[in-house]
PyMOL commands that place a pseudoatom at each C-alpha (Angstrom):
pseudoatom trace, name=CA, resn=MET, resi=1, chain=A, elem=C, hetatm=0, pos=[-18.009, 14.281, 14.522]
pseudoatom trace, name=CA, resn=MET, resi=2, chain=A, elem=C, hetatm=0, pos=[-20.485, 13.984, 11.591]
pseudoatom trace, name=CA, resn=ASP, resi=3, chain=A, elem=C, hetatm=0, pos=[-24.200, 14.306, 12.498]
pseudoatom trace, name=CA, resn=SER, resi=4, chain=A, elem=C, hetatm=0, pos=[-26.382, 11.240, 11.579]
pseudoatom trace, name=CA, resn=MET, resi=5, chain=A, elem=C, hetatm=0, pos=[-28.077, 13.173, 8.840]
pseudoatom trace, name=CA, resn=SER, resi=6, chain=A, elem=C, hetatm=0, pos=[-24.764, 13.558, 7.135]
pseudoatom trace, name=CA, resn=VAL, resi=7, chain=A, elem=C, hetatm=0, pos=[-23.891, 9.847, 7.351]
pseudoatom trace, name=CA, resn=ARG, resi=8, chain=A, elem=C, hetatm=0, pos=[-27.366, 8.972, 5.975]
pseudoatom trace, name=CA, resn=GLN, resi=9, chain=A, elem=C, hetatm=0, pos=[-26.712, 11.121, 2.932]
pseudoatom trace, name=CA, resn=ILE, resi=10, chain=A, elem=C, hetatm=0, pos=[-23.411, 9.392, 2.382]
pseudoatom trace, name=CA, resn=VAL, resi=11, chain=A, elem=C, hetatm=0, pos=[-25.022, 5.956, 2.744]
pseudoatom trace, name=CA, resn=ASP, resi=12, chain=A, elem=C, hetatm=0, pos=[-27.767, 6.851, 0.477]
pseudoatom trace, name=CA, resn=ALA, resi=13, chain=A, elem=C, hetatm=0, pos=[-25.395, 8.208, -2.224]
pseudoatom trace, name=CA, resn=VAL, resi=14, chain=A, elem=C, hetatm=0, pos=[-23.199, 5.094, -1.959]
pseudoatom trace, name=CA, resn=GLN, resi=15, chain=A, elem=C, hetatm=0, pos=[-26.145, 2.703, -2.253]
pseudoatom trace, name=CA, resn=ASP, resi=16, chain=A, elem=C, hetatm=0, pos=[-26.973, 4.342, -5.613]
pseudoatom trace, name=CA, resn=MET, resi=17, chain=A, elem=C, hetatm=0, pos=[-23.569, 3.430, -7.121]
pseudoatom trace, name=CA, resn=ASP, resi=18, chain=A, elem=C, hetatm=0, pos=[-22.574, 0.262, -8.921]
pseudoatom trace, name=CA, resn=LEU, resi=19, chain=A, elem=C, hetatm=0, pos=[-20.283, -2.166, -6.853]
pseudoatom trace, name=CA, resn=GLY, resi=20, chain=A, elem=C, hetatm=0, pos=[-17.070, -1.153, -8.477]
pseudoatom trace, name=CA, resn=THR, resi=21, chain=A, elem=C, hetatm=0, pos=[-17.636, 2.484, -7.526]
pseudoatom trace, name=CA, resn=GLN, resi=22, chain=A, elem=C, hetatm=0, pos=[-18.794, 1.431, -4.134]
pseudoatom trace, name=CA, resn=ARG, resi=23, chain=A, elem=C, hetatm=0, pos=[-15.399, -0.400, -3.635]
pseudoatom trace, name=CA, resn=LYS, resi=24, chain=A, elem=C, hetatm=0, pos=[-13.626, 2.829, -4.820]
pseudoatom trace, name=CA, resn=VAL, resi=25, chain=A, elem=C, hetatm=0, pos=[-15.415, 4.700, -2.358]
pseudoatom trace, name=CA, resn=LEU, resi=26, chain=A, elem=C, hetatm=0, pos=[-14.680, 2.318, 0.598]
pseudoatom trace, name=CA, resn=ASP, resi=27, chain=A, elem=C, hetatm=0, pos=[-10.964, 2.355, -0.428]
pseudoatom trace, name=CA, resn=PHE, resi=28, chain=A, elem=C, hetatm=0, pos=[-10.903, 6.149, -0.444]
pseudoatom trace, name=CA, resn=ALA, resi=29, chain=A, elem=C, hetatm=0, pos=[-12.571, 6.307, 2.843]
pseudoatom trace, name=CA, resn=ARG, resi=30, chain=A, elem=C, hetatm=0, pos=[-10.409, 3.790, 4.400]
pseudoatom trace, name=CA, resn=GLY, resi=31, chain=A, elem=C, hetatm=0, pos=[-7.322, 5.901, 3.096]
pseudoatom trace, name=CA, resn=LEU, resi=32, chain=A, elem=C, hetatm=0, pos=[-8.630, 8.961, 5.070]
pseudoatom trace, name=CA, resn=VAL, resi=33, chain=A, elem=C, hetatm=0, pos=[-8.417, 7.250, 8.404]
pseudoatom trace, name=CA, resn=LYS, resi=34, chain=A, elem=C, hetatm=0, pos=[-5.171, 5.013, 7.906]
pseudoatom trace, name=CA, resn=PRO, resi=35, chain=A, elem=C, hetatm=0, pos=[-1.778, 6.409, 8.292]
pseudoatom trace, name=CA, resn=LYS, resi=36, chain=A, elem=C, hetatm=0, pos=[0.030, 6.632, 5.078]
pseudoatom trace, name=CA, resn=GLY, resi=37, chain=A, elem=C, hetatm=0, pos=[2.790, 4.350, 4.049]
pseudoatom trace, name=CA, resn=MET, resi=38, chain=A, elem=C, hetatm=0, pos=[3.075, 0.479, 4.592]
pseudoatom trace, name=CA, resn=THR, resi=39, chain=A, elem=C, hetatm=0, pos=[4.494, -1.744, 7.196]
pseudoatom trace, name=CA, resn=GLY, resi=40, chain=A, elem=C, hetatm=0, pos=[7.768, -3.611, 6.268]
pseudoatom trace, name=CA, resn=ALA, resi=41, chain=A, elem=C, hetatm=0, pos=[5.695, -6.908, 6.030]
pseudoatom trace, name=CA, resn=GLU, resi=42, chain=A, elem=C, hetatm=0, pos=[3.249, -5.171, 3.658]
pseudoatom trace, name=CA, resn=LEU, resi=43, chain=A, elem=C, hetatm=0, pos=[6.152, -4.132, 1.472]
pseudoatom trace, name=CA, resn=MET, resi=44, chain=A, elem=C, hetatm=0, pos=[7.653, -7.426, 1.452]
pseudoatom trace, name=CA, resn=ARG, resi=45, chain=A, elem=C, hetatm=0, pos=[4.475, -9.159, 0.425]
pseudoatom trace, name=CA, resn=LEU, resi=46, chain=A, elem=C, hetatm=0, pos=[3.995, -6.528, -2.263]
pseudoatom trace, name=CA, resn=ALA, resi=47, chain=A, elem=C, hetatm=0, pos=[7.620, -7.074, -3.628]
pseudoatom trace, name=CA, resn=VAL, resi=48, chain=A, elem=C, hetatm=0, pos=[7.062, -10.779, -3.763]
pseudoatom trace, name=CA, resn=GLU, resi=49, chain=A, elem=C, hetatm=0, pos=[3.709, -10.361, -5.658]
pseudoatom trace, name=CA, resn=LEU, resi=50, chain=A, elem=C, hetatm=0, pos=[5.250, -8.061, -8.185]
pseudoatom trace, name=CA, resn=ASN, resi=51, chain=A, elem=C, hetatm=0, pos=[7.794, -10.764, -8.883]
pseudoatom trace, name=CA, resn=PHE, resi=52, chain=A, elem=C, hetatm=0, pos=[10.807, -8.556, -9.753]
pseudoatom trace, name=CA, resn=ASP, resi=53, chain=A, elem=C, hetatm=0, pos=[13.560, -9.994, -11.740]
pseudoatom trace, name=CA, resn=SER, resi=54, chain=A, elem=C, hetatm=0, pos=[17.134, -10.346, -10.225]
pseudoatom trace, name=CA, resn=GLN, resi=55, chain=A, elem=C, hetatm=0, pos=[18.570, -7.308, -12.147]
pseudoatom trace, name=CA, resn=SER, resi=56, chain=A, elem=C, hetatm=0, pos=[15.638, -5.145, -10.979]
pseudoatom trace, name=CA, resn=LEU, resi=57, chain=A, elem=C, hetatm=0, pos=[16.193, -6.168, -7.272]
pseudoatom trace, name=CA, resn=ASP, resi=58, chain=A, elem=C, hetatm=0, pos=[19.890, -5.390, -7.643]
pseudoatom trace, name=CA, resn=GLU, resi=59, chain=A, elem=C, hetatm=0, pos=[19.160, -1.924, -9.007]
pseudoatom trace, name=CA, resn=MET, resi=60, chain=A, elem=C, hetatm=0, pos=[16.611, -1.235, -6.138]
pseudoatom trace, name=CA, resn=GLN, resi=61, chain=A, elem=C, hetatm=0, pos=[19.326, -2.587, -3.510]
pseudoatom trace, name=CA, resn=GLN, resi=62, chain=A, elem=C, hetatm=0, pos=[21.935, 0.034, -5.133]
pseudoatom trace, name=CA, resn=ALA, resi=63, chain=A, elem=C, hetatm=0, pos=[19.480, 2.878, -5.201]
pseudoatom trace, name=CA, resn=ILE, resi=64, chain=A, elem=C, hetatm=0, pos=[18.878, 2.089, -1.396]
pseudoatom trace, name=CA, resn=ALA, resi=65, chain=A, elem=C, hetatm=0, pos=[22.503, 1.995, -0.737]
pseudoatom trace, name=CA, resn=GLU, resi=66, chain=A, elem=C, hetatm=0, pos=[23.191, 5.178, -2.540]
pseudoatom trace, name=CA, resn=ALA, resi=67, chain=A, elem=C, hetatm=0, pos=[20.262, 6.954, -0.764]
pseudoatom trace, name=CA, resn=PHE, resi=68, chain=A, elem=C, hetatm=0, pos=[21.153, 5.833, 2.694]
pseudoatom trace, name=CA, resn=GLU, resi=69, chain=A, elem=C, hetatm=0, pos=[24.862, 5.160, 2.193]
pseudoatom trace, name=CA, resn=ARG, resi=70, chain=A, elem=C, hetatm=0, pos=[24.692, 2.037, 4.440]
pseudoatom trace, name=CA, resn=ILE, resi=71, chain=A, elem=C, hetatm=0, pos=[22.868, -1.110, 3.733]
pseudoatom trace, name=CA, resn=ASP, resi=72, chain=A, elem=C, hetatm=0, pos=[25.230, -3.476, 5.321]
pseudoatom trace, name=CA, resn=ASP, resi=73, chain=A, elem=C, hetatm=0, pos=[23.562, -3.612, 8.713]
pseudoatom trace, name=CA, resn=LEU, resi=74, chain=A, elem=C, hetatm=0, pos=[20.274, -4.623, 7.255]
pseudoatom trace, name=CA, resn=PRO, resi=75, chain=A, elem=C, hetatm=0, pos=[19.223, -8.343, 7.324]
pseudoatom trace, name=CA, resn=GLU, resi=76, chain=A, elem=C, hetatm=0, pos=[19.354, -10.152, 4.067]
pseudoatom trace, name=CA, resn=ILE, resi=77, chain=A, elem=C, hetatm=0, pos=[15.951, -10.262, 2.480]
pseudoatom trace, name=CA, resn=ASN, resi=78, chain=A, elem=C, hetatm=0, pos=[14.994, -12.644, -0.211]
pseudoatom trace, name=CA, resn=LEU, resi=79, chain=A, elem=C, hetatm=0, pos=[12.572, -10.698, -2.586]
pseudoatom trace, name=CA, resn=ASP, resi=80, chain=A, elem=C, hetatm=0, pos=[12.573, -13.542, -5.018]
pseudoatom trace, name=CA, resn=GLY, resi=81, chain=A, elem=C, hetatm=0, pos=[9.863, -15.228, -3.115]
pseudoatom trace, name=CA, resn=GLU, resi=82, chain=A, elem=C, hetatm=0, pos=[11.887, -18.459, -2.813]
for i in range(1, 82): cmd.bond("trace and resi %d" % i, "trace and resi %d" % (i + 1))
show_as sticks, trace
zoom trace
């Protein structure tokens, strides 16, 4: 565990940064403690937010099918956000 002097040094350094840089430091720090990857729900929200067109969704489904050789058992998911 980090001693209080080290934590104080980090806090002091971050306080001297502009807000945008502070956010980047916070995102980086959170990334160090969070497991890599995303939950299915996070992935679905991201897919909807990115608003993929139908052709792109079809291409993704095909790539998944080829990679895993079976996609038939998966529930149908509407990535169009409708």
